[in-house]
C-alpha positions as CSV (number, residue, x, y, z in Angstrom):
1,M,-190.4,13.2,113.9
2,L,-194.0,12.1,114.0
3,D,-194.9,10.3,117.2
4,L,-196.9,7.3,115.9
5,A,-198.0,6.2,119.3
6,A,-199.9,9.5,119.7
7,Q,-201.7,9.1,116.3
8,R,-205.1,7.7,115.4
9,I,-203.9,5.4,112.5
10,L,-206.2,4.0,109.9
11,V,-204.7,1.3,107.7
12,T,-206.7,0.2,104.6
13,G,-205.9,-3.3,103.6
14,G,-204.8,-3.9,107.2
15,A,-206.0,-7.6,107.1
16,G,-203.9,-8.2,103.9
17,F,-200.5,-9.5,103.4
18,L,-198.5,-6.3,104.0
19,G,-201.1,-4.9,106.3
20,R,-200.9,-7.6,108.9
21,H,-197.1,-7.2,109.2
22,L,-197.4,-3.4,109.3
23,C,-200.0,-3.5,112.0
24,E,-198.0,-5.9,114.1
25,L,-195.0,-3.6,114.0
26,L,-197.2,-0.5,114.7
27,R,-198.6,-2.3,117.8
28,E,-195.0,-3.1,118.9
29,R,-194.3,0.7,118.6
30,G,-197.1,1.3,121.1
31,C,-199.8,2.4,118.7
32,R,-203.1,1.7,120.5
33,N,-205.4,3.7,118.3
34,L,-205.0,1.5,115.3
35,F,-208.0,0.9,113.0
36,T,-208.2,-1.8,110.2
37,P,-211.7,-1.5,108.7
38,R,-212.8,-4.4,106.5
39,S,-213.9,-4.1,102.9
40,A,-217.2,-5.9,103.8
41,D,-218.0,-2.9,106.0
42,Y,-216.5,-0.1,104.0
43,D,-216.2,-0.5,100.2
44,L,-213.5,2.0,99.3
45,V,-214.7,2.2,95.7
46,D,-217.9,3.9,97.1
47,R,-217.2,7.5,98.1
48,A,-220.0,7.6,100.6
49,A,-218.6,4.5,102.4
50,V,-215.2,6.2,102.6
51,R,-216.7,9.3,104.1
52,R,-218.6,7.2,106.6
53,M,-215.4,5.3,107.5
54,L,-213.4,8.4,108.2
55,A,-216.2,9.8,110.3
56,A,-216.4,6.6,112.3
57,F,-212.6,6.5,113.2
58,S,-211.5,10.1,113.0
59,P,-207.9,9.2,111.9
60,T,-205.0,11.6,112.1
61,L,-202.9,9.3,109.8
62,V,-204.1,7.2,106.9
63,I,-202.0,4.5,105.4
64,H,-203.6,3.3,102.2
65,L,-202.4,-0.3,101.4
66,A,-205.7,-1.7,100.0
67,A,-205.4,-2.5,96.3
68,R,-206.8,-4.8,93.5
69,V,-203.7,-6.6,92.6
70,G,-202.3,-9.9,91.2
71,G,-199.7,-11.5,89.0
72,I,-199.3,-11.2,85.2
73,G,-202.2,-13.5,84.5
74,A,-204.6,-11.6,86.9
75,N,-203.5,-8.2,85.4
76,R,-204.0,-9.5,81.8
77,D,-207.5,-10.9,82.7
78,N,-208.8,-7.9,84.7
79,P,-207.3,-4.7,83.2
80,G,-210.5,-2.7,83.4
81,R,-211.3,-3.7,87.0
82,F,-207.7,-3.1,88.1
83,F,-207.6,0.3,86.6
84,H,-211.0,1.4,87.9
85,D,-210.9,0.1,91.4
86,N,-207.4,1.2,92.2
87,L,-208.0,4.7,90.9
88,A,-211.4,5.0,92.5
89,M,-210.2,3.8,96.0
90,G,-207.3,6.2,96.0
91,L,-209.2,9.2,94.6
92,N,-212.0,8.7,97.2
93,L,-209.7,8.3,100.1
94,I,-207.4,11.2,99.3
95,D,-210.2,13.7,98.7
96,E,-212.3,12.6,101.7
97,A,-209.2,12.5,103.9
98,R,-208.4,16.1,102.9
99,L,-212.0,17.2,103.7
100,A,-211.9,15.4,107.0
101,G,-208.7,17.2,108.1
102,V,-206.4,14.1,108.2
103,G,-202.9,15.2,109.1
104,K,-200.9,12.8,107.0
105,F,-201.7,10.4,104.2
106,V,-199.4,7.6,103.0
107,Q,-200.1,6.2,99.6
108,L,-198.5,2.9,98.5
109,G,-197.7,2.9,94.8
110,T,-196.2,0.1,92.7
111,V,-193.1,-0.7,90.7
112,C,-195.5,-1.5,87.8
113,A,-195.8,2.3,87.4
114,Y,-192.3,2.5,85.9
115,P,-191.9,2.6,82.1
116,K,-191.3,-0.8,80.5
117,L,-187.8,-0.1,79.3
118,T,-186.6,1.9,82.3
119,T,-182.8,1.8,82.8
120,A,-181.9,-0.2,85.9
121,P,-181.6,0.6,88.7
122,F,-184.9,2.5,88.5
123,R,-184.7,6.1,89.8
124,E,-187.8,7.9,90.9
125,T,-187.0,10.6,88.3
126,A,-187.6,8.0,85.5
127,L,-191.3,7.5,86.4
128,W,-192.5,9.6,83.4
129,D,-190.0,8.5,80.8
130,G,-192.3,6.1,79.0
131,F,-195.3,3.7,79.1
132,P,-195.5,0.8,81.6
133,E,-195.2,-2.8,80.6
134,E,-198.4,-3.6,78.8
135,T,-199.8,-6.5,80.9
136,N,-199.8,-4.4,84.1
137,A,-200.1,-0.9,82.6
138,P,-203.7,-0.2,83.7
139,Y,-202.8,-1.1,87.3
140,G,-199.6,0.9,87.2
141,I,-201.1,4.0,85.6
142,A,-204.0,4.1,88.1
143,K,-201.5,4.0,90.9
144,K,-199.3,6.6,89.3
145,A,-202.2,9.0,88.9
146,L,-202.6,9.0,92.7
147,L,-199.0,10.4,92.9
148,V,-200.1,13.3,90.7
149,M,-203.2,13.8,92.8
150,L,-201.2,13.9,96.1
151,Q,-198.7,16.4,94.6
152,A,-201.6,18.6,93.3
153,Y,-203.3,18.5,96.7
154,R,-200.1,19.4,98.4
155,A,-199.6,22.4,96.1
156,Q,-203.2,23.7,96.3
157,Y,-204.5,22.6,99.7
158,G,-201.3,22.0,101.8
159,F,-202.4,18.3,102.2
160,N,-199.5,16.3,103.6
161,G,-199.6,13.2,101.4
162,I,-196.5,11.0,100.6
163,Y,-196.0,8.3,98.0
164,L,-194.0,5.2,98.4
165,L,-193.0,2.8,95.6
166,P,-192.4,-0.8,96.9
167,V,-190.9,-3.4,94.6
168,N,-192.4,-7.0,94.5
169,L,-193.0,-8.2,98.1
170,Y,-192.8,-11.7,99.5
171,G,-192.8,-13.5,102.8
172,P,-194.9,-15.4,105.3
173,G,-198.6,-14.8,104.8
174,D,-198.3,-14.1,101.0
175,N,-201.0,-15.0,98.6
176,F,-200.5,-18.6,97.4
177,D,-203.7,-18.8,95.2
178,P,-202.5,-20.2,91.9
179,A,-205.0,-17.9,90.0
180,S,-203.7,-14.6,91.4
181,S,-200.3,-15.1,93.2
182,H,-197.1,-13.5,92.3
183,V,-194.0,-15.3,91.2
184,I,-192.4,-16.3,94.5
185,P,-195.4,-17.9,96.1
186,A,-196.4,-19.5,92.8
187,L,-193.0,-21.1,92.4
188,I,-192.9,-22.3,96.0
189,R,-196.3,-23.9,95.7
190,K,-195.4,-25.6,92.4
191,F,-192.1,-27.0,93.6
192,A,-193.5,-28.1,97.0
193,A,-196.2,-30.1,95.1
194,G,-193.6,-32.7,94.2
195,G,-194.2,-33.0,90.5
196,D,-191.6,-34.0,87.9
197,T,-191.9,-30.7,86.0
198,V,-192.7,-27.1,86.9
199,E,-194.3,-24.8,84.3
200,I,-193.0,-21.3,84.3
201,W,-194.4,-18.4,82.3
202,G,-192.0,-16.7,79.8
203,D,-188.4,-17.7,78.9
204,G,-186.8,-17.1,82.3
205,T,-184.7,-14.1,81.3
206,P,-186.6,-11.2,82.9
207,T,-185.1,-10.0,86.1
208,R,-186.9,-9.0,89.3
209,E,-186.1,-7.5,92.6
210,F,-187.9,-8.7,95.8
211,L,-188.4,-7.1,99.1
212,Y,-189.2,-9.1,102.3
213,V,-192.6,-8.0,103.6
214,R,-191.4,-7.1,107.1
215,D,-188.6,-4.9,105.6
216,C,-191.3,-3.0,103.6
217,A,-193.4,-2.5,106.7
218,Q,-190.4,-1.0,108.5
219,G,-189.8,1.3,105.5
220,I,-193.4,2.5,105.7
221,I,-193.1,3.2,109.4
222,A,-189.9,5.1,108.9
223,A,-191.5,7.2,106.2
224,C,-194.5,7.9,108.4
225,E,-192.3,9.2,111.1
226,R,-189.7,11.1,109.1
227,Y,-190.8,11.9,105.5
228,D,-193.0,14.8,104.5
229,N,-192.2,15.6,100.8
230,A,-194.0,15.5,97.5
231,A,-191.3,13.4,95.8
232,P,-192.0,9.7,95.5
233,V,-189.7,7.2,97.2
234,N,-188.6,3.7,96.2
235,L,-188.7,0.9,98.7
236,G,-186.6,-2.1,97.6
237,S,-183.7,-4.4,98.4
238,G,-181.5,-3.2,95.5
239,D,-180.8,-6.8,94.4
240,E,-181.7,-8.1,91.0
241,I,-182.2,-11.8,90.0
242,S,-183.5,-13.5,86.8
243,I,-186.7,-15.6,86.9
244,K,-184.6,-18.6,85.9
245,E,-182.1,-18.1,88.8
246,L,-185.0,-17.5,91.2
247,A,-186.7,-20.7,90.1
248,L,-183.4,-22.7,90.6
249,K,-182.9,-21.2,94.0
250,I,-186.5,-22.0,95.1
251,R,-186.1,-25.5,93.7
252,G,-183.0,-26.1,95.8
253,L,-184.6,-24.6,99.0
254,T,-187.7,-26.8,98.6
255,G,-185.6,-30.0,98.0
256,S,-187.4,-30.5,94.6
257,N,-185.8,-32.3,91.6
258,A,-188.5,-31.0,89.2
259,E,-187.4,-30.0,85.7
260,L,-188.0,-26.4,84.7
261,N,-190.3,-26.0,81.7
262,F,-190.3,-22.4,80.5
263,D,-193.2,-21.4,78.2
264,P,-192.0,-18.5,75.9
265,G,-195.6,-18.3,74.5
266,K,-196.6,-16.7,77.8
267,P,-195.8,-13.1,78.6
268,N,-192.4,-12.3,80.2
269,G,-193.6,-9.0,81.8
270,Q,-191.1,-6.2,82.2
271,P,-187.6,-7.1,81.0
272,R,-185.8,-5.8,84.1
273,R,-186.8,-4.6,87.5
274,Q,-184.3,-3.2,90.0
275,L,-184.8,-0.1,92.2
276,D,-182.4,2.6,93.2
277,T,-183.2,3.0,97.0
278,S,-180.8,5.8,97.8
279,R,-183.6,8.3,98.3
280,A,-185.1,6.3,101.1
281,E,-181.7,6.0,102.8
282,L,-181.1,9.7,102.6
283,A,-184.7,10.9,103.3
284,F,-185.6,8.7,106.3
285,N,-182.6,6.4,107.0
286,W,-184.2,3.2,105.8
287,H,-182.7,0.2,103.9
288,A,-183.7,-3.4,103.6
289,T,-182.0,-5.9,105.9
290,T,-183.3,-9.4,104.9
291,P,-181.2,-11.3,102.3
292,L,-183.2,-13.1,99.7
293,D,-182.0,-16.6,100.7
294,L,-183.1,-16.0,104.3
295,G,-186.4,-14.5,103.3
296,L,-187.1,-17.4,100.9
297,K,-186.3,-20.0,103.6
298,T,-188.6,-18.3,106.1
299,T,-191.4,-18.1,103.5
300,I,-191.0,-21.7,102.5
301,A,-191.0,-22.8,106.1
302,W,-194.2,-20.9,106.7
303,W,-195.9,-22.4,103.7
304,Q,-194.9,-25.9,104.6
305,A,-196.2,-25.4,108.1
306,Q,-199.5,-24.2,106.7
307,Q,-199.8,-27.2,104.5
308,A,-199.0,-29.6,107.4
309,E,-201.7,-27.9,109.5
310,H,-204.3,-28.3,106.8
311,R,-203.5,-32.0,106.5
312,R,-204.2,-32.7,110.2
């Protein structure tokens, strides 16, 4: 098992939603040589900046969380940028980490890499069974290409890179920006606003699976410690819920009486989304522990506290 406290750990995206929770847990594990460089200082799309960053911190373990990401609308509006930037960041980091002699590299993938019509629950072996859902295909394919790169680098160079596939994350500290947020923070914000109706994209029938952010961070840590294999690994809760059911649940938890107004003219996204998480359980003894209701209550309480603070 890798002793994380003895590693020099570089976390890209360490100031982001998942990164903040991961770094907090790593510090609780006794990790003192923990580096979270900012994009303002090191643009990961620029290979020279990546080389300079690795030379500055000399990490033995790199956890690559940084990504250009957003909800359906953001993906639809920025397909070229999402493809280019996510592919470029990963390509630069993986190759420069290999050249710098980094001992282990952890790449976060995305559930958007799965084919649009994958049979649920999604098993890692189904990744190549078809084309991703169109609205997020550029992002998903860019991320999936990095899996191929890590497997190729393991085969040719012996580079120890692993690839984790988290499902949709949520929790305190999430992105609540209406222009780029995912469905849970978007719905919380809309219901908490107190209007008579809430507009929801699509017809409400698609299903999603959600993973509490701190559970995901625990999964990453477990994989860092115990997993050294080329095969990708899903990180999820294993629970599936329709967008309509989710909206009703959040409406109840926020105390709203707003009417749901679904817009079938807007894209639904992938029809179903649920992961098989058995490989993570077998490979590094990890499973999610936070029920959706508890996670939602915690997230709503955090958002309400933030809003109250802003009003002071």
